[in-house]
N, C-alpha and C positions, 0 to 999 in steps of 0.2 A: 464542497463534501467528503467528507470520509469517506468510505465504505469497508467493512465489515467480510471476510471472504469466512462463510462456516461449511469451507472442505470436510469434510469425513474423510478422516486415515484410516484403511486397513492397517492391523498389525495385528500379526497370525506366528504364535507358533508351538513346534510341534509338545506332542506333551509327555511321551515318554519311547528312550529309544535301551537299548543295550547293547554294548560292544563286550569282550572278551572281557565277564560281565562285574561289569558295573555299569549298574541302571543309574538312568538320569534324568531326575522330569524338569518341565520348566509351567512357568502359571506368571498368568496364568496362559489358560490354551489358546484364548480367541481375546485380541484386547479390539475396543474403535474407539475413536478417539476425537474430538475437530483440533483442527489446522489452528498452532501454539501454547496448549497444552500440553502435561508433563506427562511422562509413561516410565513405569520402572516393570522390567522381569525379572525374574528373580528363575536360579538354574540350581538345584540340588544335585546330588551326586553320591553314590552309593559306597564310594572307597579312593584306599587315597589317589591322588593322582601331581602328573609330576605336572598339570600346562591343563591352564580354559582355556578354549579360543570363542567368541562369539563373533556369526556372520552372521551376514546380512543378503538378501537375495528381494531384487527388488521385483515391478510388476514386468521387467523385459525378459525375467530370468539369467542376470546378474548378479555370480556370487562375488559377497563382497567380506574380504577378512575382516572387520572390528578393533581387534579383540584377540595381542594373544599376550597369556595374562597368567605366569605362577599363585601372588598372591598378590598385595593390594589392591592400589588405585591406579587408574591410568584416563584422560580424561584426550578428547578427540573432538574440536570443537563444543560441539555441543551435544558429545553424548559421551558416556565416562563407565568403568564401567572395575567393578570392587571384587576382588574373588578374597574366600576365608581359607584361606585351607584345614587347619581345625576340622573344622567346622561345613568342613563340604558343604561351599554354597559362594553362586557368586550370580551380582548383579549385576544386569544391563539400564543404565536410566538415558532414556528422552529424551531430554530442558525441548521444548517450544514447534514442539514439531513442526513439520513442512511436508507436503504432497511427496517433499523427493523421500520421504521416510516409509511411502509403502512400503511394503515387503512382506518379506516371510524371514521373519527374527527365528535363528536358534543356536544352543550352545553345541563343542565339542567337547571329550576329556579326556585329554591322552596319557590313557594308566601304568600306571608307578612298576612296573615290572622292569623284571632283570631274561637276559633268553635261557629260556629251557624255564621259565615258571607262568607261561601266561599259555593256557589254553582257550584254544577256541569251543562254542561252539553250535552243535548242533539249531535249527530250530529247536524250544522248549515242547509245543505243541509235536513232534514228532520225535520227542527220543531229544533226552539229554545226553548222549552218545560225544563226548572229546575226541576231537581233533587233537593231530600229532601238534605239537608247537616247536612253532618257525622260529629259530637264527637268522641273520645275518650277517654276514663283516663287517 
């Protein structure tokens, strides 16, 4: 007798983040799916970026870098990521989800700027006072 597992998987993503003037928004903000289901997360960003990374933080707190992708599509087993740089978005697709896929998913965007052209800003609610740009050698 074959028994189907109906385990629920919880996949969560941060909604909005802003670093060095780039706003990053993920959707859907919360996702719950059945084992074996497919799911797609979208990451939109507000400015030109050099690269985009997708991360997974499992329920034990381990942070896993899934993809580092400038543009195009990459696949790793049941996971694939597509980044369309001209339209400033990326998708993370999970096929046939498993219990090991539970956790938090998020994207991170590397801004496109050269030394001296990016400024860090304080919390906008406290006032948008630019901090000095930093450069590295």
